[in-house]
SEMI-793451 format. One record per residue (C-alpha): x, z, y; residue in one letter. Coordinates in steps of 0.25 Angstrom, whole numbers, plus 2048, in hexadecimal, padded with zeros to 3 digits. Layout:
SEMI-793451
XZYA...
This chain:
SEMI-793451
7FF7FF7FEX80D80280BX8117F5806X8047F080AX8017F7816X8107F381CX80F7E5819X8017E7822X8097E982FX8127E182CX8097D482CX8027D9839X80F7DB83FX8127CD83DX8067C8842X8077D084EX8167CC851X8127BD84EX8067C1858X80F7C5863X8197BB862X80C7AE865X8067B786FX8167B7875X8187AA872X80B7A787AX80D7AD886X81B7A8888X814799887X80979E890X80E7A789BX8207A6899X822796898X81B78B89AX822781892X81977F888X80F77E894X815771899X81876C889X80976B888X80275E88CX7F7762892X7EE75F89EX7F17678ABX8017638AAX8067578AAX8137508ABX8177498B7X82473F8B6X82F73E8BEX8377318BEX8457318BFX84C7288C9X85671D8C0X86471E8C1X86A7168CAX8747098C9X8807088D0X88B6FB8D1X8996FF8CCX89D7028DDX89170C8DEX8887058E3X8787078E0X8736FD8D8X8686FF8D0X86170B8DAX8517118D8X8467118E2X8397198E2X82D7138DEX81E71C8DAX81371A8CFX80771C8D4X8017268C6X7F17298C5X7EB7338BCX7DC72B8BAX7D67388B9X7D973E8C6X7D77328CCX7C97338D7X7C47278DEX7CD7238E9X7CF7188F3X7D370C8EAX7D77038F4X7DE70E8FDX7E77108EFX7E96FF8F0X7EE6FF8FCX7F770B8FAX7FE7048EDX7FD6F68F4X7F36F28E6X7E86EC8E7X7DB6F58E4X7D76EF8D6X7E66F38D3X7E27018D4X7D76FF8CCX7DE6F88C2X7E97028C1X7DF70E8C1X7D87098B5X7E57058AEX7E97148B2X7DD7198AAX7DE71289FX7ED71889CX7E672889FX7DD72E8A6X7E473C8A8X7F47388A8X7FB7328B4X7FE7238B2X8047188BCX7FB7118C6X80370A8CCX8137098C9X81F7088D2X81870A8E1X8217078EAX8267118F5X81D70B901X81170E8F9X81371A8F4X81571F902X80871A906X80171E8F9X80772C8F9X7FF72C909X7F172B900X7F57308F3X7EB73D8F4X7DF7328F5X7E372C8E8X7DF73B8DCX7E67388CFX7F37308D6X8007348D5X80D72F8D9X81972E8CFX82872C8D4X8327218CDX83D71A8D2X83E70A8D0X84B7058D0X8506FB8DCX85E6F28D9X8636F28E9X86A6E58E4X8606DC8E1X8696D78D4X86C6DA8C7X8616DA8C0X8646D58B2X8706E08B4X8666EC8B8X8596E88B0X84D6ED8B5X8446FA8B1X8346F88ABX82B7028A8X82C707898X82570288EX820707880X82D705879X83370B884X82C717883X82B716874X83C716874X83E72187EX83D72D878X832732880X83A72C88EX831723893X824723895X81871A899X81B7148A7X82B7188A7X83470E8ADX8437098A4X84D6FF8A4X84B6F489DX8576EC89EX8656EA8A5X86B6F98A9X85D6FD8ABX85D6FD89BX86B6FD898X86C70E89EX85B71189FX85D71D896X8677228A5X86171B8B0X8537218ACX8567308AFX84B73A8ABX83E73B8AEX83A74B8B5X82E7518B2X8237588BAX8197608B3X80B7618BCX8017698B9X7F27668BBX7E476F8BDX7D876D8B5X7D37618BFX7E27578BEX7E775B8CAX7F575D8CBX7FA76B8CFX80A7698D2X81576B8C9X8137738BCX81C7818BFX82177C8CDX8287728C3X83177D8BAX82F7728AEX82F7658B7X83975C8B4X8427558C1X8457438BCX8537428B9X8587348C1X85F72A8B8X86F7288B8X8767218C0X87E7178BAX88B70E8C0X88E7018BCX8996F68BEX8926ED8C3X8986E88D1X88B6E58D8X8956DC8E4X8976D48D8X88B6D48D2X8816CF8DEX88B6C38E0X88C6C18D2X87B6BF8D3X87D6B68DDX8866AE8DAX87E6AC8CDX86F6A88D4X86A69D8D0X87369C8C3X8716A18B6X87C6A88AFX8856B68AEX8906BD8B5X8966CA8AEX8A16D08B3X8AA6DB8AFX8B56E58B2X8BF6E48A8X8C46F18A7X8B96FA8A6X8AC6F189FX8A46F28ACX89B6E68B1X89C6E28BDX8916D78BFX8876D58B6X87F6C88B9X8746BF8B2X8706B38BBX8666B08BEX8636BF8C1X8576C88C8X8556D38D2X8536E08CBX84A6E38D6X8406D98D1X83C6E28C5X8396EE8CBX82B6F38CFX81F6EE8CDX8216E18CDX82D6E18C1X8236DA8B8X81E6CE8C1X82E6CC8C5X8336CE8B8X82A6C28B2X82D6BB8BFX83C6BC8C1X8406BE8B4X8396B98AAX8336AE8B4X8426AA8B7X84569C8AEX8546A18AEX8536AE8A8X8586B98AFX8516C38A5X85E6BF89BX8696C68A0X8746BA89DX8826C389DX87D6CB891X8746C288BX8766B388EX87F6AD884X8886A388AX89469D882X8A16A1888X8A7692888X8B569388FX8B46A3892X8B66A4884X8C469D883X8CC6AA888X8C86B287DX8CA6A7873X8D86A7879X8DB6B6878X8D86B5868X8E06A9866X8EC6B186CX8E96BC866X8E86B6857X8F56AE85BX8F069F85BX8F369D867X8FC6A3872X8FC6A0881X90669387FX8FE68E873X8FB67E879X8F0676873X8EC667877X8DF66487FX8DB65487FX8CD659886X8C865D87AX8C866686DX8C665F85FX8C3667853X8BC65F848X8B165884DX8AF66385AX8B465F865X8B5666870X8B866187EX8C066788AX8BE665897X8CD663899X8D9659895X8E3664893X8EE661889X8F6669885X8F067788AX8F4686886X8ED693888X8EF696898X8EA68889AX8DF687891X8D8695896X8D968F8A3X8D46828A2X8CC686899X8D067B88CX8C767B881X8D0673878X8D868087BX8D068B877X8CA682869X8D8681866X8DA691867X8CF69285FX8D1688854X8DF690853X8D569E851X8CE699848X8D769183FX8E269B83FX8DF6A0830X8DD69482BX8D468982BX8CC69181FX8CA69D826X8C2698832X8B66A082FX8BF6AE82FX8C76AA83BX8BB6A6843X8B56B483FX8C36BC843X8C06B2850X8B36B8852X8B56C6852X8C16C485BX8B96BE867X8AD6C8864X8B66D3868X8B66CD878X8A96D0877X8A26C2872X8966C2867X8946D086AX88C6DA873X8976DF87CX88B6EB87DX8886EC88DX8816F4893X8756ED896X8696EA88BX8686DD884X8776D9884X8786CB878X8876C7871X8876BA873X8896B2866X8976B1860X8956AC850X89B6B1846X8A26AB83CX8976AD830X88E6A783BX896698838X89669A829X88669982AX88768C833X89168682CX89568C81FX8A269181DX8A8683821X8AB687830X8B7687838X8BA687848X8B7679848X8A767E849X8AA689852X8B368285DX8A9683868X8AC692867X8BB69186DX8B568E879X8AB69687BX89F68D875X89868C869X894699863X8966A286BX88E6A6876X8926B287EX88B6BB88BX8916BD899X8956CB896X89D6C888AX8A56BF894X8A76C589CX8AC6D1892X8B66C488DX8BD6C489CX8BE6D389DX8C56D588FX8CD6C9894X8D16D28A2X8D26DE89AX8DE6D6891X8D76D8884X8C96E3885X8BC6E888CX8B36F288DX8A56EF88BX89F6E9899X8956F189CX88D6F48AAX88C7038ACX89A7098AFX8947188B1X8877208AFX88372C8B6X8897368C0X8957368B5X8977288B5X8977278A7X89B71D89EX89A718891X8A4719888X8A1709882X8A470688FX8B170B891X8B8706882X8C26FC883X8C06EF87AX8CB6E7875X8CA6D986FX8D56D9865X8DE6CE872X8EC6D3874X8ED6D3883X8FB6CF884X8F16C2881X8E86C288CX8F26BE898X8F46AF893X8E46AF893X8E26B48A0X8ED6AB8A5X8E469D8A1X8D76A48A7X8E06A88B3X8E269B8B5X8D56968B1X8D269A8C1X8DF69A8C7X8E568E8C3X8E467E8C8X8DE67B8B8X8D66888B6X8C76858B5X8C368F8BCX8CB6908CBX8C06908D1X8BD69E8D0X8CB6A08D6X8CB6AE8DEX8D36B18EAX8DC6BB8E7X8D86BF8D9X8DD6B98CBX8CF6B68C4X8D36B28B5X8C76AA8B1X8C16A08A7X8B66958A8X8AC69089DX8A168489FX899689893X89068188CX88268188EX878678883X86E67888DX87367489AX87E6768A4X88A67E89FX88C68A8A3X89768F8ADX89F69A8A7X8AC6A28ABX8B26B08A8X8BF6B78AEX8C56C38B5X8CB6C88C1X8D56CA8C4X8E06C88B8X8E76D58BBX8DD6E28BAX8CF6DB8B8X8C46DF8BFX8BA6D48BCX8B76CC8B0X8AC6C38B2X8A36B98ABX89B6B08B2X88F6A68ACX88869C8B4X87F6948A8X87C6848ACX8876848B6X89367C8B0X8A167F8B1X8A668E8B0X8AF6898BDX8A46858C6X89B6928C7X89E69B8BDX8AC69D8C2X8AA69F8D0X89E6A98CFX8A86B18C7X8B36AF8D1X8AB6B38DCX8A66C18D7X8B46C58D0X8B86C28DFX8AD6CC8E3X8B26D68DAX8BF6D58DDX8BF6D48ECX8B26D78F2X8AF6CA8F7X8B06BA8F4X8B96B68FEX8BD6AA906X8B669E903X8B36A38F4X8A66A98FBX8A169E901X8A26988F1X8986A38EDX8916A18F5X8906948F1X88F6978E1X8856A18E6X87C6968EBX87D68B8DEX87068B8D6X8736898C8X86768C8C1X8646828B7X85A6788B6X84D67B8B2X8476718A8X83766D8AAX82D66C8A1X8206678A3X81466D89DX809666896X7FE66189DX7F1664895X7E465889BX7DB65E8A3X7C965989FX7CC6528AEX7DA64B8A7X7D164689CX7C56428A5X7CF63A8AEX7D36338A2X7C562D89CX7C16298A9X7CC6228AEX7D46168ACX7E061B8B2X7EA6208A9X7F46218B5X7EA62B8BCX7E96328B0X7F96358AEX7FB6388BDX7F06448BCX7F564A8B0X8066478B6X80264E8C2X7FC65A8BBX80865B8B4X81165C8C0X8086668C5X80B6708B8X81B66C8B5X82367A8B6X8346798B5X8366848ABX8446898A5X848687898X84E693892X85A69388FX85C69587FX86669E879X87569987BX87669686BX886691866X883682862X88D67C859X89066D85EX89A66285BX89665C86AX8A565D873X8A266B878X8AD66C887X8AF67988EX8B667E89BX
């Protein structure tokens, strides 16, 4: 009995302890702490988000090139709306009464009790007018925001644009994005979204039983302040960025300039470009359709990293370096140029009759024959029966220069270009193929394409005498100017430094000797080393190409310029590159060259668009006319006039440039 009596009191004691714990916890929740109250989803406490300003972007000289401007969203809670003067609201917002009614109906369709956008991105002027009369419109409130502003109105493809999130963005954001939020969708805005966007703030607002806001809960004790995005310092020099875009006006092509020692991109130009301010504000969608989608020259194609071009003669210095490294040539090796190179039934033309020619003059003269012999020696150095294996080894050596591979620039949508392996040719020819089948690659044609970024990077490698740092646009992140570790690591290409000097000698002569192909790009007091290219284009006039770096010793800038359908590399691409280099190194384009640069800005090289006439259907009137008249001529004239009114000029979209194997003579300079 004593045991039963003791057990009874033990059980009662346990119940008392549990009850005390529960009462204490309840007291803590209701009286001491507001934590659980804030976590509850109730009708009396609402979270109002404060949107942070996106981080600014600066150029390498600390000039602000992307900043913010204040705008406001007008929010509405339909359940709180009472009868109001729709005309007064429409006038304050500069919209129609019909738009007021339509927007209110749309908001009611989304939610009756939640605050939803009524009109987004109101200007500062509209906001000022609205604030004076907002008390007359119960249920409406304003939400602070910022939008992007690009002071120099250049670099559309470089900076990209910010747009409202879609369902996929929300689903993949781990709860960060909500309907009505904005994020970077392209360019640097997309690449660095996580740093630029900042952190949203929260104001916990109390509403009474009549759904009237009573202010911030607990005097803002549990509110969270918005944190602005981090600033970014780019490697871009806005002086030459603006000059490059002016020089490329009314032209199709790309320019990429790199600081060889750091891999920082100094200029990133895709032409035709567009003013990034067009893709900001309420007219963003209309402007995108009109100026981007509606432009037949496709400004949405970011040509520096997405455009595919045969490198042409700009590839020759790379082949020369590999030939020197492999020992199949030396600086004094001489080949005879009879105005062409013959390999089986393949004939490669050359612009000049050079006779006996060695490496330095071969580069300066851009001799196709010389480099075809270099390629032949490289692919046959292990014997005629081992050409397939040797080709693959050569291909892998070229790939170290960045061809056929992504360089992992800090921009979205980079492409790697075409540069085929031996397996590709096995499928095309079986295993019975050799250097004669792929001889066009000796001069950067045929089955090889590259992006302008890859061409500029190859120049940075030569300028550095054997290595490169991954090209990148952002050189510092946040207040501490952090740099990603992959953008400081040197990547060596496997060519000894001693082999670069004879190649650079030839590139120096290409610009500065009387027999060079780029004499129009000489810069006073600056030793520019370069290489022109005239790239075959199966869709029209050849492309003009120039690659180079300056000065020869301690190079500060490496550059690649491609002007589509502009002909010889020496005519357009080389001068454009020289103006930008002079501007970067000397601060201005000097002397008579300033007038030449102005002339270049005014040249229109846009490809001529093809005309296409829509088919014309006969109307009932035309049919009756045929029946009622014996004059066939009148009928034809009637239809012809109608056809003339619907004739329109359209652009033939450039097709993806695919390598072509041809037995026809090839010329390249």
